[in-house]
C-alpha positions, 0 to 999 in steps of 0.5 A: 759847561754849565746846563744852563749854558748849554744848547740842547738838540731839542733847542736848537731844533726849535729854533731852527723852525724860526726860518719857518715863521713870518712876522708881520702877520696883521700888516700889509708889507711887500716882502715877507720876513722869517722870524730867523732873519728877524733874529740874525738881524737883531742879534748884528744890531744888539751886540754892535750896541754892547760892543760899542755903547755898554760902559763895562765888557765882559766875555761871558756877559757878551756871549750870554747876551748874543745867546739871548738875541738869538733866541729872543723870539724862539717861543715864534716857532711854537707860537706864531708871530704874536703882534705885539699889541695883543702881547701888551693887551694879554700882559695887561690883562694877565701879567705873566700869562705869556711867560707861564705858556712859553715855560709850558710848551718849553719856549722859554727863551734861555737867559731872559729872566737873567737879563730882566731890570737890566740894561742889556734887556734895553739894549735888546728891546732897542735892537729888536725896535731898530729891526723892526722899524728898517724893516717896516719902513723899508717893505712898504709897512703903513705910516701908523705902524713905522710911527708904533715902532718908532714911538716905542724905540724912543721910549725904549731908550728914554726909560733905559736911560733913566733907569740905567744912567751911567752903565750905557753911552747914551749919546753914543746909543741914540748916534748908533741908532740913527745910523742904523735907521736913516738908511731906512 
């Protein structure tokens, strides 16, 4: 097995700490959620989106994608939950700063750069927003938070369809996303 596909003990220990890191640090919400719970749920949603909506399938690509989904917020084990609005503000002022900090701390997610600009990155973001929207809606988050997540979910899907047209079955994706969030 190549080094880039191996999960080291150090990385595994970092990921295990995600069970003790709480999300929603600036949102008044009825129930606490760990980063580990969120990552697990995003992995289920993202894998279903891959299996049902990608027009081409590869076992290696799927395995790499699942690994990425499980680790997509691993840096939060070291940095804590950084709200999306704060991440966006940092990236606007200093692009790549968060990536440099993650790399310096050894918290950069495996395979993250290999998905940049691909439909898999879009599917990961969609799964992330679906899970966050569903959790927020089910646990009494303020309306503006639920609306923020809904807007970003819609925009992510629209941008993804524009950039990656035929690689993803976008009609099916919208149906599945609605199935996930309709029960929120």
